[in-house]
Structures are given as structure tokens and as C-alpha cells.
N, CA, C and O atoms as a Maestro MAE file, in Angstrom:
{
 s_m_m2io_version
 :::
 2.0.0
}

f_m_ct {
 s_m_title
 :::
 protein
 m_atom[328] {
  # First column is atom index #
  i_m_mmod_type
  r_m_x_coord
  r_m_y_coord
  r_m_z_coord
  i_m_residue_number
  s_m_chain_name
  s_m_pdb_residue_name
  s_m_pdb_atom_name
  i_m_atomic_number
  :::
  1 25 -56.685 -30.668 -7.169 1 A "MET " " N  " 7
  2 3 -57.693 -32.278 -7.052 1 A "MET " " CA " 6
  3 2 -56.913 -33.248 -7.047 1 A "MET " " C  " 6
  4 15 -56.201 -33.403 -8.039 1 A "MET " " O  " 8
  5 25 -56.812 -34.278 -5.819 2 A "LYS " " N  " 7
  6 3 -56.108 -35.607 -5.465 2 A "LYS " " CA " 6
  7 2 -56.464 -36.572 -6.484 2 A "LYS " " C  " 6
  8 15 -57.657 -36.546 -6.786 2 A "LYS " " O  " 8
  9 25 -55.933 -37.197 -6.935 3 A "PHE " " N  " 7
  10 3 -56.060 -38.473 -7.924 3 A "PHE " " CA " 6
  11 2 -55.803 -39.736 -6.875 3 A "PHE " " C  " 6
  12 15 -55.109 -39.694 -5.858 3 A "PHE " " O  " 8
  13 25 -56.437 -40.702 -7.317 4 A "ARG " " N  " 7
  14 3 -56.134 -42.041 -6.748 4 A "ARG " " CA " 6
  15 2 -54.619 -42.773 -7.949 4 A "ARG " " C  " 6
  16 15 -54.434 -42.358 -9.094 4 A "ARG " " O  " 8
  17 25 -53.971 -43.606 -7.434 5 A "TYR " " N  " 7
  18 3 -52.909 -44.391 -7.935 5 A "TYR " " CA " 6
  19 2 -52.584 -45.495 -7.658 5 A "TYR " " C  " 6
  20 15 -52.123 -45.580 -6.520 5 A "TYR " " O  " 8
  21 25 -52.634 -46.710 -8.398 6 A "ARG " " N  " 7
  22 3 -52.444 -47.813 -8.123 6 A "ARG " " CA " 6
  23 2 -50.769 -48.133 -8.425 6 A "ARG " " C  " 6
  24 15 -50.449 -48.442 -9.573 6 A "ARG " " O  " 8
  25 25 -49.739 -48.047 -7.368 7 A "VAL " " N  " 7
  26 3 -48.110 -47.998 -7.634 7 A "VAL " " CA " 6
  27 2 -47.812 -49.305 -7.703 7 A "VAL " " C  " 6
  28 15 -48.195 -50.224 -6.980 7 A "VAL " " O  " 8
  29 25 -47.081 -49.313 -8.653 8 A "ARG " " N  " 7
  30 3 -46.613 -50.932 -8.845 8 A "ARG " " CA " 6
  31 2 -44.866 -50.848 -8.377 8 A "ARG " " C  " 6
  32 15 -44.098 -49.902 -8.552 8 A "ARG " " O  " 8
  33 25 -44.566 -52.280 -7.690 9 A "GLY " " N  " 7
  34 3 -43.271 -52.030 -7.059 9 A "GLY " " CA " 6
  35 2 -42.509 -53.400 -7.641 9 A "GLY " " C  " 6
  36 15 -43.278 -54.063 -8.336 9 A "GLY " " O  " 8
  37 25 -41.420 -53.866 -7.537 10 A "THR " " N  " 7
  38 3 -40.939 -55.131 -7.365 10 A "THR " " CA " 6
  39 2 -39.976 -55.770 -6.504 10 A "THR " " C  " 6
  40 15 -39.487 -55.011 -5.668 10 A "THR " " O  " 8
  41 25 -39.625 -56.808 -6.487 11 A "THR " " N  " 7
  42 3 -38.695 -57.234 -5.417 11 A "THR " " CA " 6
  43 2 -38.477 -58.886 -5.735 11 A "THR " " C  " 6
  44 15 -39.230 -59.657 -6.330 11 A "THR " " O  " 8
  45 25 -37.233 -59.115 -5.143 12 A "THR " " N  " 7
  46 3 -36.815 -60.608 -5.529 12 A "THR " " CA " 6
  47 2 -37.944 -61.347 -4.776 12 A "THR " " C  " 6
  48 15 -38.771 -60.748 -4.089 12 A "THR " " O  " 8
  49 25 -37.924 -62.807 -4.964 13 A "VAL " " N  " 7
  50 3 -39.021 -63.718 -4.649 13 A "VAL " " CA " 6
  51 2 -37.665 -64.724 -4.637 13 A "VAL " " C  " 6
  52 15 -36.934 -65.002 -5.588 13 A "VAL " " O  " 8
  53 25 -37.584 -65.144 -3.328 14 A "ASP " " N  " 7
  54 3 -36.610 -66.445 -3.049 14 A "ASP " " CA " 6
  55 2 -37.580 -67.737 -3.013 14 A "ASP " " C  " 6
  56 15 -38.620 -67.592 -2.370 14 A "ASP " " O  " 8
  57 25 -37.356 -68.974 -3.628 15 A "VAL " " N  " 7
  58 3 -38.131 -70.070 -3.299 15 A "VAL " " CA " 6
  59 2 -36.834 -71.064 -3.229 15 A "VAL " " C  " 6
  60 15 -35.785 -71.160 -3.865 15 A "VAL " " O  " 8
  61 25 -37.475 -71.798 -2.068 16 A "PHE " " N  " 7
  62 3 -36.771 -73.089 -1.577 16 A "PHE " " CA " 6
  63 2 -37.392 -73.950 -1.824 16 A "PHE " " C  " 6
  64 15 -38.608 -73.947 -2.014 16 A "PHE " " O  " 8
  65 25 -36.397 -75.168 -1.878 17 A "ILE " " N  " 7
  66 3 -36.943 -76.596 -2.120 17 A "ILE " " CA " 6
  67 2 -35.856 -77.457 -1.404 17 A "ILE " " C  " 6
  68 15 -34.653 -77.209 -1.471 17 A "ILE " " O  " 8
  69 25 -36.466 -78.606 -0.637 18 A "GLU " " N  " 7
  70 3 -35.599 -79.714 -0.521 18 A "GLU " " CA " 6
  71 2 -35.202 -80.693 -1.120 18 A "GLU " " C  " 6
  72 15 -36.167 -81.396 -1.419 18 A "GLU " " O  " 8
  73 25 -34.160 -81.154 -1.493 19 A "VAL " " N  " 7
  74 3 -33.597 -82.225 -2.560 19 A "VAL " " CA " 6
  75 2 -32.583 -83.051 -2.160 19 A "VAL " " C  " 6
  76 15 -31.527 -82.587 -1.730 19 A "VAL " " O  " 8
  77 25 -32.771 -84.122 -2.247 20 A "VAL " " N  " 7
  78 3 -31.618 -85.041 -2.304 20 A "VAL " " CA " 6
  79 2 -30.981 -85.575 -3.261 20 A "VAL " " C  " 6
  80 15 -31.495 -86.140 -4.226 20 A "VAL " " O  " 8
  81 25 -29.568 -85.396 -3.005 21 A "ALA " " N  " 7
  82 3 -28.570 -85.255 -4.309 21 A "ALA " " CA " 6
  83 2 -27.257 -85.530 -3.764 21 A "ALA " " C  " 6
  84 15 -27.038 -85.706 -2.566 21 A "ALA " " O  " 8
  85 25 -26.276 -85.566 -4.810 22 A "ASP " " N  " 7
  86 3 -24.587 -86.395 -4.500 22 A "ASP " " CA " 6
  87 2 -23.585 -85.005 -4.407 22 A "ASP " " C  " 6
  88 15 -22.452 -85.028 -3.927 22 A "ASP " " O  " 8
  89 25 -24.288 -83.737 -5.000 23 A "SER " " N  " 7
  90 3 -23.475 -82.769 -5.057 23 A "SER " " CA " 6
  91 2 -24.687 -81.566 -5.108 23 A "SER " " C  " 6
  92 15 -25.905 -81.743 -5.112 23 A "SER " " O  " 8
  93 25 -23.820 -80.097 -5.150 24 A "PRO " " N  " 7
  94 3 -24.528 -78.856 -5.192 24 A "PRO " " CA " 6
  95 2 -25.199 -79.043 -6.237 24 A "PRO " " C  " 6
  96 15 -26.429 -79.046 -6.273 24 A "PRO " " O  " 8
  97 25 -24.118 -79.294 -7.613 25 A "ASP " " N  " 7
  98 3 -24.483 -79.175 -8.970 25 A "ASP " " CA " 6
  99 2 -25.806 -79.709 -9.289 25 A "ASP " " C  " 6
  100 15 -26.708 -79.170 -9.931 25 A "ASP " " O  " 8
  101 25 -25.759 -81.248 -8.543 26 A "GLU " " N  " 7
  102 3 -26.587 -82.240 -8.782 26 A "GLU " " CA " 6
  103 2 -28.038 -81.861 -8.118 26 A "GLU " " C  " 6
  104 15 -29.168 -82.118 -8.534 26 A "GLU " " O  " 8
  105 25 -27.520 -81.004 -6.679 27 A "ALA " " N  " 7
  106 3 -29.462 -80.534 -6.281 27 A "ALA " " CA " 6
  107 2 -29.708 -79.538 -7.383 27 A "ALA " " C  " 6
  108 15 -30.830 -79.692 -7.866 27 A "ALA " " O  " 8
  109 25 -29.083 -78.662 -7.879 28 A "LEU " " N  " 7
  110 3 -29.723 -77.871 -8.706 28 A "LEU " " CA " 6
  111 2 -30.371 -78.429 -9.910 28 A "LEU " " C  " 6
  112 15 -31.492 -78.113 -10.310 28 A "LEU " " O  " 8
  113 25 -29.642 -79.209 -10.406 29 A "ILE " " N  " 7
  114 3 -30.675 -79.909 -11.237 29 A "ILE " " CA " 6
  115 2 -31.865 -80.744 -10.693 29 A "ILE " " C  " 6
  116 15 -32.955 -80.618 -11.252 29 A "ILE " " O  " 8
  117 25 -31.746 -81.473 -9.784 30 A "GLN " " N  " 7
  118 3 -32.797 -82.074 -8.957 30 A "GLN " " CA " 6
  119 2 -33.938 -80.963 -8.767 30 A "GLN " " C  " 6
  120 15 -34.987 -80.985 -9.410 30 A "GLN " " O  " 8
  121 25 -33.654 -80.103 -7.921 31 A "ALA " " N  " 7
  122 3 -34.744 -78.810 -7.769 31 A "ALA " " CA " 6
  123 2 -35.623 -78.296 -9.040 31 A "ALA " " C  " 6
  124 15 -36.825 -78.047 -9.140 31 A "ALA " " O  " 8
  125 25 -34.468 -78.231 -10.039 32 A "GLN " " N  " 7
  126 3 -35.431 -77.995 -11.406 32 A "GLN " " CA " 6
  127 2 -36.319 -78.916 -11.880 32 A "GLN " " C  " 6
  128 15 -37.318 -78.597 -12.525 32 A "GLN " " O  " 8
  129 25 -36.010 -80.080 -11.593 33 A "ASP " " N  " 7
  130 3 -36.900 -81.376 -12.033 33 A "ASP " " CA " 6
  131 2 -38.057 -81.575 -11.414 33 A "ASP " " C  " 6
  132 15 -39.147 -81.787 -11.946 33 A "ASP " " O  " 8
  133 25 -37.635 -81.458 -9.509 34 A "ASP " " N  " 7
  134 3 -38.733 -81.249 -8.664 34 A "ASP " " CA " 6
  135 2 -39.710 -80.268 -8.649 34 A "ASP " " C  " 6
  136 15 -40.870 -80.639 -8.823 34 A "ASP " " O  " 8
  137 25 -39.471 -79.045 -8.471 35 A "LEU " " N  " 7
  138 3 -40.315 -77.882 -8.127 35 A "LEU " " CA " 6
  139 2 -41.623 -78.079 -9.001 35 A "LEU " " C  " 6
  140 15 -41.639 -78.347 -10.202 35 A "LEU " " O  " 8
  141 25 -42.681 -77.901 -8.199 36 A "CYS " " N  " 7
  142 3 -44.161 -78.098 -8.868 36 A "CYS " " CA " 6
  143 2 -44.268 -76.750 -9.234 36 A "CYS " " C  " 6
  144 15 -45.323 -76.499 -9.815 36 A "CYS " " O  " 8
  145 25 -43.321 -75.571 -9.037 37 A "GLY " " N  " 7
  146 3 -43.772 -74.293 -9.873 37 A "GLY " " CA " 6
  147 2 -44.333 -73.491 -8.935 37 A "GLY " " C  " 6
  148 15 -44.721 -73.973 -7.870 37 A "GLY " " O  " 8
  149 25 -44.428 -72.380 -9.169 38 A "LEU " " N  " 7
  150 3 -45.080 -70.993 -8.819 38 A "LEU " " CA " 6
  151 2 -46.834 -70.848 -8.998 38 A "LEU " " C  " 6
  152 15 -47.341 -70.645 -10.102 38 A "LEU " " O  " 8
  153 25 -47.466 -70.958 -8.009 39 A "SER " " N  " 7
  154 3 -48.956 -70.912 -8.381 39 A "SER " " CA " 6
  155 2 -49.327 -69.446 -7.416 39 A "SER " " C  " 6
  156 15 -48.824 -68.901 -6.434 39 A "SER " " O  " 8
  157 25 -50.703 -69.144 -8.482 40 A "THR " " N  " 7
  158 3 -51.121 -67.931 -7.844 40 A "THR " " CA " 6
  159 2 -52.493 -68.256 -7.250 40 A "THR " " C  " 6
  160 15 -53.194 -69.151 -7.724 40 A "THR " " O  " 8
  161 25 -52.853 -67.532 -6.233 41 A "TYR " " N  " 7
  162 3 -53.828 -67.707 -5.199 41 A "TYR " " CA " 6
  163 2 -54.711 -66.450 -5.359 41 A "TYR " " C  " 6
  164 15 -54.330 -65.382 -5.837 41 A "TYR " " O  " 8
  165 25 -55.981 -66.738 -4.876 42 A "VAL " " N  " 7
  166 3 -56.888 -65.196 -4.496 42 A "VAL " " CA " 6
  167 2 -56.702 -64.805 -3.306 42 A "VAL " " C  " 6
  168 15 -56.775 -65.430 -2.247 42 A "VAL " " O  " 8
  169 25 -56.387 -63.438 -3.583 43 A "GLY " " N  " 7
  170 3 -56.189 -62.516 -2.183 43 A "GLY " " CA " 6
  171 2 -55.922 -61.237 -2.461 43 A "GLY " " C  " 6
  172 15 -55.677 -61.017 -3.647 43 A "GLY " " O  " 8
  173 25 -55.889 -60.174 -1.607 44 A "ASN " " N  " 7
  174 3 -55.499 -59.061 -1.492 44 A "ASN " " CA " 6
  175 2 -56.055 -58.184 -3.080 44 A "ASN " " C  " 6
  176 15 -55.378 -57.461 -3.810 44 A "ASN " " O  " 8
  177 25 -57.600 -58.614 -3.224 45 A "GLY " " N  " 7
  178 3 -58.104 -58.201 -4.359 45 A "GLY " " CA " 6
  179 2 -58.237 -58.310 -5.785 45 A "GLY " " C  " 6
  180 15 -58.562 -57.448 -6.601 45 A "GLY " " O  " 8
  181 25 -57.907 -59.602 -5.957 46 A "GLY " " N  " 7
  182 3 -57.725 -60.081 -7.119 46 A "GLY " " CA " 6
  183 2 -57.525 -61.559 -7.225 46 A "GLY " " C  " 6
  184 15 -57.455 -62.131 -6.137 46 A "GLY " " O  " 8
  185 25 -57.420 -62.286 -8.263 47 A "MET " " N  " 7
  186 3 -57.784 -63.778 -8.924 47 A "MET " " CA " 6
  187 2 -55.958 -64.116 -8.663 47 A "MET " " C  " 6
  188 15 -55.564 -65.269 -8.493 47 A "MET " " O  " 8
  189 25 -55.057 -62.981 -8.673 48 A "ASP " " N  " 7
  190 3 -53.718 -63.517 -8.837 48 A "ASP " " CA " 6
  191 2 -52.621 -62.600 -8.330 48 A "ASP " " C  " 6
  192 15 -51.604 -62.296 -8.953 48 A "ASP " " O  " 8
  193 25 -52.996 -62.172 -7.018 49 A "LYS " " N  " 7
  194 3 -52.481 -61.459 -6.210 49 A "LYS " " CA " 6
  195 2 -51.662 -62.068 -4.965 49 A "LYS " " C  " 6
  196 15 -50.790 -61.352 -4.473 49 A "LYS " " O  " 8
  197 25 -51.846 -63.109 -4.528 50 A "LEU " " N  " 7
  198 3 -50.941 -63.966 -3.865 50 A "LEU " " CA " 6
  199 2 -49.945 -65.109 -4.691 50 A "LEU " " C  " 6
  200 15 -50.154 -65.388 -5.871 50 A "LEU " " O  " 8
  201 25 -48.881 -65.695 -3.925 51 A "ILE " " N  " 7
  202 3 -48.130 -66.535 -4.810 51 A "ILE " " CA " 6
  203 2 -47.757 -67.366 -3.805 51 A "ILE " " C  " 6
  204 15 -47.587 -66.853 -2.700 51 A "ILE " " O  " 8
  205 25 -47.581 -68.594 -3.942 52 A "GLY " " N  " 7
  206 3 -47.104 -69.507 -3.254 52 A "GLY " " CA " 6
  207 2 -46.447 -70.649 -4.247 52 A "GLY " " C  " 6
  208 15 -46.248 -70.433 -5.442 52 A "GLY " " O  " 8
  209 25 -46.069 -72.167 -3.445 53 A "VAL " " N  " 7
  210 3 -45.903 -73.165 -4.011 53 A "VAL " " CA " 6
  211 2 -46.937 -74.331 -3.833 53 A "VAL " " C  " 6
  212 15 -47.749 -74.253 -2.912 53 A "VAL " " O  " 8
  213 25 -46.939 -75.485 -4.738 54 A "ASP " " N  " 7
  214 3 -47.775 -76.589 -4.343 54 A "ASP " " CA " 6
  215 2 -47.316 -77.790 -3.764 54 A "ASP " " C  " 6
  216 15 -47.980 -78.573 -3.085 54 A "ASP " " O  " 8
  217 25 -46.001 -77.883 -4.120 55 A "GLY " " N  " 7
  218 3 -45.246 -79.340 -3.712 55 A "GLY " " CA " 6
  219 2 -44.615 -79.190 -1.902 55 A "GLY " " C  " 6
  220 15 -44.394 -78.172 -1.246 55 A "GLY " " O  " 8
  221 25 -44.477 -80.619 -1.535 56 A "GLU " " N  " 7
  222 3 -44.046 -80.869 -0.160 56 A "GLU " " CA " 6
  223 2 -42.482 -80.243 0.079 56 A "GLU " " C  " 6
  224 15 -41.599 -80.908 -0.463 56 A "GLU " " O  " 8
  225 25 -42.171 -79.396 0.607 57 A "ASN " " N  " 7
  226 3 -40.901 -79.209 1.114 57 A "ASN " " CA " 6
  227 2 -40.411 -78.233 0.518 57 A "ASN " " C  " 6
  228 15 -39.191 -78.095 0.421 57 A "ASN " " O  " 8
  229 25 -41.334 -77.325 -0.021 58 A "GLU " " N  " 7
  230 3 -41.283 -76.095 -0.841 58 A "GLU " " CA " 6
  231 2 -41.613 -74.839 -0.266 58 A "GLU " " C  " 6
  232 15 -42.738 -74.757 0.227 58 A "GLU " " O  " 8
  233 25 -40.934 -73.928 -0.226 59 A "SER " " N  " 7
  234 3 -41.739 -72.449 0.262 59 A "SER " " CA " 6
  235 2 -41.274 -71.057 -0.596 59 A "SER " " C  " 6
  236 15 -40.434 -71.118 -1.493 59 A "SER " " O  " 8
  237 25 -41.755 -70.148 -0.304 60 A "VAL " " N  " 7
  238 3 -41.837 -69.082 -1.271 60 A "VAL " " CA " 6
  239 2 -41.440 -67.794 -0.064 60 A "VAL " " C  " 6
  240 15 -41.954 -67.964 1.042 60 A "VAL " " O  " 8
  241 25 -40.879 -66.996 -0.179 61 A "GLU " " N  " 7
  242 3 -40.422 -65.815 0.671 61 A "GLU " " CA " 6
  243 2 -40.053 -64.379 -0.367 61 A "GLU " " C  " 6
  244 15 -39.596 -64.369 -1.510 61 A "GLU " " O  " 8
  245 25 -40.355 -63.491 0.321 62 A "ALA " " N  " 7
  246 3 -40.099 -62.191 -0.155 62 A "ALA " " CA " 6
  247 2 -38.386 -61.640 0.035 62 A "ALA " " C  " 6
  248 15 -38.173 -61.128 1.135 62 A "ALA " " O  " 8
  249 25 -37.563 -61.681 -0.615 63 A "GLY " " N  " 7
  250 3 -36.302 -61.490 -0.646 63 A "GLY " " CA " 6
  251 2 -35.491 -60.412 -0.396 63 A "GLY " " C  " 6
  252 15 -34.290 -60.460 -0.131 63 A "GLY " " O  " 8
  253 25 -36.392 -59.147 -0.516 64 A "GLY " " N  " 7
  254 3 -35.491 -57.931 -0.583 64 A "GLY " " CA " 6
  255 2 -36.382 -56.661 -0.520 64 A "GLY " " C  " 6
  256 15 -37.552 -56.729 -0.145 64 A "GLY " " O  " 8
  257 25 -35.758 -55.434 -0.921 65 A "GLU " " N  " 7
  258 3 -36.765 -54.485 -0.206 65 A "GLU " " CA " 6
  259 2 -37.410 -54.257 -1.870 65 A "GLU " " C  " 6
  260 15 -36.951 -54.632 -2.949 65 A "GLU " " O  " 8
  261 25 -38.450 -53.609 -1.589 66 A "ILE " " N  " 7
  262 3 -39.379 -53.250 -2.635 66 A "ILE " " CA " 6
  263 2 -38.716 -52.127 -3.262 66 A "ILE " " C  " 6
  264 15 -38.079 -51.335 -2.568 66 A "ILE " " O  " 8
  265 25 -38.831 -51.967 -4.755 67 A "GLU " " N  " 7
  266 3 -38.589 -50.781 -5.422 67 A "GLU " " CA " 6
  267 2 -39.567 -50.502 -6.180 67 A "GLU " " C  " 6
  268 15 -40.201 -51.305 -6.865 67 A "GLU " " O  " 8
  269 25 -39.758 -49.165 -6.076 68 A "TRP " " N  " 7
  270 3 -41.310 -48.675 -6.592 68 A "TRP " " CA " 6
  271 2 -41.139 -48.187 -8.055 68 A "TRP " " C  " 6
  272 15 -40.511 -47.145 -8.239 68 A "TRP " " O  " 8
  273 25 -41.633 -48.841 -9.064 69 A "ASP " " N  " 7
  274 3 -41.229 -48.811 -10.792 69 A "ASP " " CA " 6
  275 2 -42.299 -47.941 -11.401 69 A "ASP " " C  " 6
  276 15 -41.821 -47.167 -12.230 69 A "ASP " " O  " 8
  277 25 -43.692 -47.828 -11.229 70 A "ASP " " N  " 7
  278 3 -44.615 -46.993 -11.966 70 A "ASP " " CA " 6
  279 2 -46.037 -47.455 -11.144 70 A "ASP " " C  " 6
  280 15 -46.592 -48.392 -10.570 70 A "ASP " " O  " 8
  281 25 -46.213 -45.602 -11.681 71 A "ALA " " N  " 7
  282 3 -48.067 -45.692 -11.009 71 A "ALA " " CA " 6
  283 2 -48.827 -45.519 -11.915 71 A "ALA " " C  " 6
  284 15 -48.368 -44.883 -12.865 71 A "ALA " " O  " 8
  285 25 -50.096 -45.937 -11.995 72 A "ASP " " N  " 7
  286 3 -51.049 -45.796 -12.636 72 A "ASP " " CA " 6
  287 2 -52.215 -45.238 -12.488 72 A "ASP " " C  " 6
  288 15 -53.049 -46.066 -12.120 72 A "ASP " " O  " 8
  289 25 -52.691 -44.025 -12.637 73 A "GLU " " N  " 7
  290 3 -53.727 -43.157 -12.168 73 A "GLU " " CA " 6
  291 2 -55.246 -43.852 -12.673 73 A "GLU " " C  " 6
  292 15 -55.694 -44.042 -13.804 73 A "GLU " " O  " 8
  293 25 -55.831 -44.146 -11.261 74 A "LEU " " N  " 7
  294 3 -56.951 -44.628 -11.102 74 A "LEU " " CA " 6
  295 2 -58.611 -43.820 -11.375 74 A "LEU " " C  " 6
  296 15 -59.757 -44.197 -11.620 74 A "LEU " " O  " 8
  297 25 -57.848 -42.445 -11.143 75 A "GLY " " N  " 7
  298 3 -59.320 -41.334 -11.288 75 A "GLY " " CA " 6
  299 2 -59.193 -40.821 -10.302 75 A "GLY " " C  " 6
  300 15 -58.204 -41.019 -9.596 75 A "GLY " " O  " 8
  301 25 -60.194 -39.991 -9.968 76 A "PRO " " N  " 7
  302 3 -60.365 -38.692 -8.747 76 A "PRO " " CA " 6
  303 2 -60.176 -39.501 -7.477 76 A "PRO " " C  " 6
  304 15 -60.528 -40.679 -7.411 76 A "PRO " " O  " 8
  305 25 -59.619 -38.853 -6.480 77 A "ALA " " N  " 7
  306 3 -59.912 -39.309 -4.945 77 A "ALA " " CA " 6
  307 2 -61.246 -38.770 -4.771 77 A "ALA " " C  " 6
  308 15 -61.869 -37.943 -5.438 77 A "ALA " " O  " 8
  309 25 -61.664 -39.678 -3.316 78 A "ASP " " N  " 7
  310 3 -62.995 -39.082 -3.020 78 A "ASP " " CA " 6
  311 2 -62.345 -38.286 -2.013 78 A "ASP " " C  " 6
  312 15 -61.189 -38.271 -1.591 78 A "ASP " " O  " 8
  313 25 -63.669 -37.443 -1.657 79 A "GLU " " N  " 7
  314 3 -63.504 -36.403 -0.805 79 A "GLU " " CA " 6
  315 2 -62.880 -37.045 0.809 79 A "GLU " " C  " 6
  316 15 -62.136 -36.541 1.651 79 A "GLU " " O  " 8
  317 25 -63.378 -37.975 0.754 80 A "GLU " " N  " 7
  318 3 -62.735 -38.553 2.154 80 A "GLU " " CA " 6
  319 2 -61.468 -38.787 2.458 80 A "GLU " " C  " 6
  320 15 -61.129 -38.731 3.640 80 A "GLU " " O  " 8
  321 25 -60.437 -39.123 1.347 81 A "ASP " " N  " 7
  322 3 -59.318 -39.398 0.719 81 A "ASP " " CA " 6
  323 2 -58.116 -38.660 1.120 81 A "ASP " " C  " 6
  324 15 -57.003 -39.055 1.468 81 A "ASP " " O  " 8
  325 25 -58.785 -37.107 0.940 82 A "GLU " " N  " 7
  326 3 -58.071 -35.841 0.827 82 A "GLU " " CA " 6
  327 2 -57.463 -35.680 2.102 82 A "GLU " " C  " 6
  328 15 -56.774 -34.688 2.337 82 A "GLU " " O  " 8
  :::
 }
 m_bond[327] {
  # First column is bond index #
  i_m_from
  i_m_to
  i_m_order
  :::
  1 1 2 1
  2 2 3 1
  3 3 4 2
  4 3 5 1
  5 5 6 1
  6 6 7 1
  7 7 8 2
  8 7 9 1
  9 9 10 1
  10 10 11 1
  11 11 12 2
  12 11 13 1
  13 13 14 1
  14 14 15 1
  15 15 16 2
  16 15 17 1
  17 17 18 1
  18 18 19 1
  19 19 20 2
  20 19 21 1
  21 21 22 1
  22 22 23 1
  23 23 24 2
  24 23 25 1
  25 25 26 1
  26 26 27 1
  27 27 28 2
  28 27 29 1
  29 29 30 1
  30 30 31 1
  31 31 32 2
  32 31 33 1
  33 33 34 1
  34 34 35 1
  35 35 36 2
  36 35 37 1
  37 37 38 1
  38 38 39 1
  39 39 40 2
  40 39 41 1
  41 41 42 1
  42 42 43 1
  43 43 44 2
  44 43 45 1
  45 45 46 1
  46 46 47 1
  47 47 48 2
  48 47 49 1
  49 49 50 1
  50 50 51 1
  51 51 52 2
  52 51 53 1
  53 53 54 1
  54 54 55 1
  55 55 56 2
  56 55 57 1
  57 57 58 1
  58 58 59 1
  59 59 60 2
  60 59 61 1
  61 61 62 1
  62 62 63 1
  63 63 64 2
  64 63 65 1
  65 65 66 1
  66 66 67 1
  67 67 68 2
  68 67 69 1
  69 69 70 1
  70 70 71 1
  71 71 72 2
  72 71 73 1
  73 73 74 1
  74 74 75 1
  75 75 76 2
  76 75 77 1
  77 77 78 1
  78 78 79 1
  79 79 80 2
  80 79 81 1
  81 81 82 1
  82 82 83 1
  83 83 84 2
  84 83 85 1
  85 85 86 1
  86 86 87 1
  87 87 88 2
  88 87 89 1
  89 89 90 1
  90 90 91 1
  91 91 92 2
  92 91 93 1
  93 93 94 1
  94 94 95 1
  95 95 96 2
  96 95 97 1
  97 97 98 1
  98 98 99 1
  99 99 100 2
  100 99 101 1
  101 101 102 1
  102 102 103 1
  103 103 104 2
  104 103 105 1
  105 105 106 1
  106 106 107 1
  107 107 108 2
  108 107 109 1
  109 109 110 1
  110 110 111 1
  111 111 112 2
  112 111 113 1
  113 113 114 1
  114 114 115 1
  115 115 116 2
  116 115 117 1
  117 117 118 1
  118 118 119 1
  119 119 120 2
  120 119 121 1
  121 121 122 1
  122 122 123 1
  123 123 124 2
  124 123 125 1
  125 125 126 1
  126 126 127 1
  127 127 128 2
  128 127 129 1
  129 129 130 1
  130 130 131 1
  131 131 132 2
  132 131 133 1
  133 133 134 1
  134 134 135 1
  135 135 136 2
  136 135 137 1
  137 137 138 1
  138 138 139 1
  139 139 140 2
  140 139 141 1
  141 141 142 1
  142 142 143 1
  143 143 144 2
  144 143 145 1
  145 145 146 1
  146 146 147 1
  147 147 148 2
  148 147 149 1
  149 149 150 1
  150 150 151 1
  151 151 152 2
  152 151 153 1
  153 153 154 1
  154 154 155 1
  155 155 156 2
  156 155 157 1
  157 157 158 1
  158 158 159 1
  159 159 160 2
  160 159 161 1
  161 161 162 1
  162 162 163 1
  163 163 164 2
  164 163 165 1
  165 165 166 1
  166 166 167 1
  167 167 168 2
  168 167 169 1
  169 169 170 1
  170 170 171 1
  171 171 172 2
  172 171 173 1
  173 173 174 1
  174 174 175 1
  175 175 176 2
  176 175 177 1
  177 177 178 1
  178 178 179 1
  179 179 180 2
  180 179 181 1
  181 181 182 1
  182 182 183 1
  183 183 184 2
  184 183 185 1
  185 185 186 1
  186 186 187 1
  187 187 188 2
  188 187 189 1
  189 189 190 1
  190 190 191 1
  191 191 192 2
  192 191 193 1
  193 193 194 1
  194 194 195 1
  195 195 196 2
  196 195 197 1
  197 197 198 1
  198 198 199 1
  199 199 200 2
  200 199 201 1
  201 201 202 1
  202 202 203 1
  203 203 204 2
  204 203 205 1
  205 205 206 1
  206 206 207 1
  207 207 208 2
  208 207 209 1
  209 209 210 1
  210 210 211 1
  211 211 212 2
  212 211 213 1
  213 213 214 1
  214 214 215 1
  215 215 216 2
  216 215 217 1
  217 217 218 1
  218 218 219 1
  219 219 220 2
  220 219 221 1
  221 221 222 1
  222 222 223 1
  223 223 224 2
  224 223 225 1
  225 225 226 1
  226 226 227 1
  227 227 228 2
  228 227 229 1
  229 229 230 1
  230 230 231 1
  231 231 232 2
  232 231 233 1
  233 233 234 1
  234 234 235 1
  235 235 236 2
  236 235 237 1
  237 237 238 1
  238 238 239 1
  239 239 240 2
  240 239 241 1
  241 241 242 1
  242 242 243 1
  243 243 244 2
  244 243 245 1
  245 245 246 1
  246 246 247 1
  247 247 248 2
  248 247 249 1
  249 249 250 1
  250 250 251 1
  251 251 252 2
  252 251 253 1
  253 253 254 1
  254 254 255 1
  255 255 256 2
  256 255 257 1
  257 257 258 1
  258 258 259 1
  259 259 260 2
  260 259 261 1
  261 261 262 1
  262 262 263 1
  263 263 264 2
  264 263 265 1
  265 265 266 1
  266 266 267 1
  267 267 268 2
  268 267 269 1
  269 269 270 1
  270 270 271 1
  271 271 272 2
  272 271 273 1
  273 273 274 1
  274 274 275 1
  275 275 276 2
  276 275 277 1
  277 277 278 1
  278 278 279 1
  279 279 280 2
  280 279 281 1
  281 281 282 1
  282 282 283 1
  283 283 284 2
  284 283 285 1
  285 285 286 1
  286 286 287 1
  287 287 288 2
  288 287 289 1
  289 289 290 1
  290 290 291 1
  291 291 292 2
  292 291 293 1
  293 293 294 1
  294 294 295 1
  295 295 296 2
  296 295 297 1
  297 297 298 1
  298 298 299 1
  299 299 300 2
  300 299 301 1
  301 301 302 1
  302 302 303 1
  303 303 304 2
  304 303 305 1
  305 305 306 1
  306 306 307 1
  307 307 308 2
  308 307 309 1
  309 309 310 1
  310 310 311 1
  311 311 312 2
  312 311 313 1
  313 313 314 1
  314 314 315 1
  315 315 316 2
  316 315 317 1
  317 317 318 1
  318 318 319 1
  319 319 320 2
  320 319 321 1
  321 321 322 1
  322 322 323 1
  323 323 324 2
  324 323 325 1
  325 325 326 1
  326 326 327 1
  327 327 328 2
  :::
 }
}
């Protein structure tokens, strides 16, 4: 008998923001102060499955390969899934 599994993976997410500063160190501090933060959005089957940023001149993108970490059994598979 086959089972359904929800498999969880992790990857790096890179966040970008444009700031005006006099030096790289000041730019890092300014980015910390200015970033509106990550937000979760409805999509892909849930209320928290998509991420994004809210501020202007901010962006987010996947930054690496997915590492598959864990699998949770969901129950028996339907016959058409086998």
C-alpha cells in the first residue's frame, strides 16, 4: 500500500533593498532600519505559503538549491495515485 507524504525542504532566501548611504557599513544599518519585513501571502494551498516584501525597492528570491529535510505521512494514497 502506498501513502501520501508532505515533504519539507529548506533553501536560502535572499532579500534585496535599495538604500542611500555613505559606506557599506552604513548601508547595512540603513537596510536594517528601512526593510518593512517579510510578509506571508495566500497561495499554493494555504494562508502562509508565499512570501514577499511590502516596501518599495525591496525584493525577495530563492537563493539556493532545496535540501529535503523531513517527510510527514498524510495517509493512504488514492488508487489513482499509485
